[in-house]
Backbone as CSV, one residue per row, in Angstrom:
resi,resn,N_x,N_y,N_z,CA_x,CA_y,CA_z,C_x,C_y,C_z
1,MET,-4.457,33.394,23.696,-4.135,31.963,23.777,-5.309,31.146,23.219
2,THR,-5.043,30.219,22.343,-6.123,29.418,21.785,-6.511,28.316,22.755
3,ALA,-7.692,27.739,22.517,-8.154,26.669,23.409,-7.188,25.507,23.441
4,LYS,-6.587,25.152,22.288,-5.650,24.054,22.226,-4.401,24.360,23.059
5,ASN,-3.880,25.566,22.959,-2.735,25.960,23.765,-3.100,25.972,25.242
6,ASP,-4.305,26.449,25.549,-4.788,26.456,26.909,-4.785,25.017,27.504
7,ILE,-5.236,24.075,26.747,-5.285,22.678,27.190,-3.897,22.119,27.327
8,SER,-3.004,22.406,26.411,-1.644,21.828,26.433,-0.851,22.311,27.672
9,ALA,-1.248,23.456,28.251,-0.576,23.971,29.429,-1.179,23.438,30.742
10,MET,-2.257,22.668,30.645,-2.947,22.189,31.820,-2.271,20.980,32.436
11,SER,-2.324,20.887,33.746,-1.877,19.667,34.424,-2.902,18.572,34.154
12,PHE,-2.488,17.344,34.427,-3.424,16.242,34.267,-4.680,16.435,35.127
13,GLU,-4.457,16.823,36.381,-5.558,16.994,37.326,-6.505,18.092,36.892
14,ASP,-5.984,19.211,36.410,-6.851,20.305,35.935,-7.625,19.892,34.696
15,ALA,-6.949,19.194,33.792,-7.623,18.754,32.562,-8.721,17.760,32.880
16,LEU,-8.468,16.857,33.802,-9.458,15.848,34.211,-10.672,16.524,34.838
17,ALA,-10.433,17.491,35.692,-11.521,18.226,36.342,-12.363,18.976,35.284
18,ALA,-11.708,19.586,34.334,-12.436,20.288,33.264,-13.240,19.281,32.423
19,LEU,-12.660,18.146,32.141,-13.377,17.106,31.390,-14.586,16.613,32.170
20,GLU,-14.433,16.398,33.465,-15.561,15.948,34.278,-16.702,17.006,34.297
21,ALA,-16.352,18.285,34.331,-17.353,19.345,34.298,-18.091,19.334,32.966
22,ILE,-17.339,19.105,31.857,-17.989,19.046,30.555,-18.974,17.858,30.501
23,VAL,-18.548,16.722,31.023,-19.383,15.532,30.976,-20.663,15.800,31.778
24,ARG,-20.541,16.406,32.968,-21.726,16.726,33.738,-22.662,17.656,32.986
25,GLY,-22.083,18.651,32.321,-22.883,19.595,31.549,-23.605,18.919,30.386
26,LEU,-22.913,18.031,29.695,-23.530,17.324,28.588,-24.602,16.350,29.050
27,GLU,-24.336,15.710,30.189,-25.344,14.766,30.742,-26.606,15.455,31.205
28,SER,-26.478,16.714,31.588,-27.666,17.462,32.071,-28.663,17.693,30.949
29,GLY,-28.167,17.739,29.716,-29.059,17.957,28.592,-29.608,19.368,28.505
30,GLN,-29.036,20.310,29.231,-29.586,21.656,29.294,-28.890,22.625,28.351
31,GLN,-27.904,22.175,27.608,-27.153,23.075,26.714,-27.832,23.118,25.357
32,LYS,-27.649,24.264,24.692,-28.078,24.392,23.317,-27.193,23.483,22.476
33,LEU,-27.674,23.073,21.332,-26.974,22.121,20.469,-25.573,22.618,20.152
34,GLU,-25.450,23.859,19.707,-24.129,24.387,19.319,-23.170,24.408,20.495
35,ASP,-23.674,24.775,21.674,-22.862,24.802,22.883,-22.438,23.380,23.271
36,ALA,-23.334,22.423,23.082,-23.023,21.040,23.405,-21.938,20.507,22.466
37,ILE,-22.028,20.862,21.199,-21.029,20.416,20.225,-19.655,21.015,20.579
38,THR,-19.633,22.303,20.898,-18.372,22.952,21.290,-17.785,22.305,22.531
39,ALA,-18.665,22.019,23.500,-18.209,21.373,24.748,-17.660,19.979,24.435
40,TYR,-18.325,19.255,23.558,-17.892,17.916,23.199,-16.502,17.958,22.558
41,GLU,-16.318,18.932,21.645,-15.021,19.087,20.984,-13.894,19.383,22.011
42,ARG,-14.184,20.259,22.952,-13.214,20.580,24.007,-12.970,19.322,24.839
43,GLY,-14.035,18.573,25.162,-13.899,17.381,25.927,-13.016,16.346,25.227
44,ALA,-13.172,16.216,23.942,-12.328,15.276,23.170,-10.876,15.717,23.240
45,ALA,-10.605,17.019,23.156,-9.221,17.505,23.254,-8.660,17.295,24.673
46,LEU,-9.499,17.497,25.677,-9.059,17.269,27.069,-8.763,15.790,27.291
47,LYS,-9.598,14.898,26.735,-9.370,13.458,26.862,-8.028,13.077,26.229
48,LYS,-7.761,13.588,25.042,-6.509,13.281,24.372,-5.337,13.784,25.215
49,HIS,-5.453,14.956,25.778,-4.395,15.527,26.617,-4.154,14.667,27.848
50,CYS,-5.233,14.224,28.496,-5.116,13.367,29.686,-4.434,12.050,29.318
51,GLU,-4.830,11.451,28.215,-4.214,10.208,27.779,-2.723,10.390,27.522
52,ALA,-2.336,11.514,26.919,-0.936,11.781,26.656,-0.175,11.949,27.954
53,LYS,-0.750,12.659,28.921,-0.115,12.846,30.225,0.054,11.517,30.928
54,LEU,-0.943,10.645,30.880,-0.852,9.324,31.488,0.234,8.479,30.813
55,ALA,0.314,8.498,29.503,1.319,7.758,28.772,2.725,8.227,29.143
56,GLU,2.862,9.556,29.294,4.143,10.144,29.679,4.543,9.670,31.086
57,ALA,3.573,9.689,32.014,3.860,9.255,33.370,4.209,7.767,33.394
58,GLU,3.483,6.968,32.632,3.763,5.523,32.568,5.159,5.269,32.031
59,ALA,5.581,5.988,31.049,6.936,5.796,30.472,7.959,6.154,31.515
60,ARG,7.719,7.220,32.272,8.674,7.597,33.323,8.778,6.542,34.402
61,VAL,7.636,5.956,34.792,7.631,4.917,35.832,8.317,3.685,35.309
62,GLN,8.058,3.309,34.072,8.656,2.113,33.512,10.175,2.255,33.339
63,ALA,10.647,3.505,33.273,12.098,3.749,33.123,12.840,3.569,34.432
64,ILE,12.113,3.415,35.537,12.752,3.260,36.848,12.881,1.785,37.152
65,VAL,14.069,1.384,37.549,14.298,-0.033,37.890,14.894,-0.134,39.288
66,ALA,14.657,-1.197,39.942,15.242,-1.433,41.251,16.578,-2.154,41.095
67,ARG,17.577,-1.617,41.791,18.903,-2.263,41.795,18.882,-3.391,42.799
68,ALA,19.895,-4.219,42.785,19.997,-5.352,43.698,20.040,-4.884,45.152
69,ASP,20.617,-3.708,45.405,20.708,-3.224,46.784,19.446,-2.531,47.241
70,GLY,18.394,-2.492,46.413,17.141,-1.896,46.778,16.964,-0.453,46.368
71,THR,18.029,0.170,45.889,17.928,1.566,45.465,17.302,1.598,44.051
72,LEU,16.779,2.745,43.710,16.167,2.892,42.389,17.100,3.648,41.468
73,ALA,17.008,3.320,40.177,17.799,3.992,39.176,16.990,4.021,37.887
74,LEU,17.406,4.880,36.973,16.803,4.924,35.685,17.376,3.802,34.822
75,LYS,16.564,3.205,33.975,17.049,2.170,33.051,18.044,2.826,32.136
76,SER,19.124,2.135,31.845,20.120,2.653,30.907,19.724,2.219,29.512
77,GLU,20.071,3.046,28.581,19.792,2.766,27.160,20.961,1.927,26.651
78,ASP,20.797,0.616,26.604,21.865,-0.295,26.124,21.691,-0.607,24.686
């Protein structure tokens, strides 16, 4: 499985935790340059994945509307 496939299968929470770990590692300044670059590239892919997951969740939430009787329904495509 490639790193990109690995990321695409991650939940938002797992991807965010991995991104936070990368940021901590980069901030420590203890990595070799090549390792830091590789970590940065993975971090960028994780960030993109998290943004896509958030956009997907936002679209799902925006598709829900409250009916007059207080129940929820999906917006209809008119």
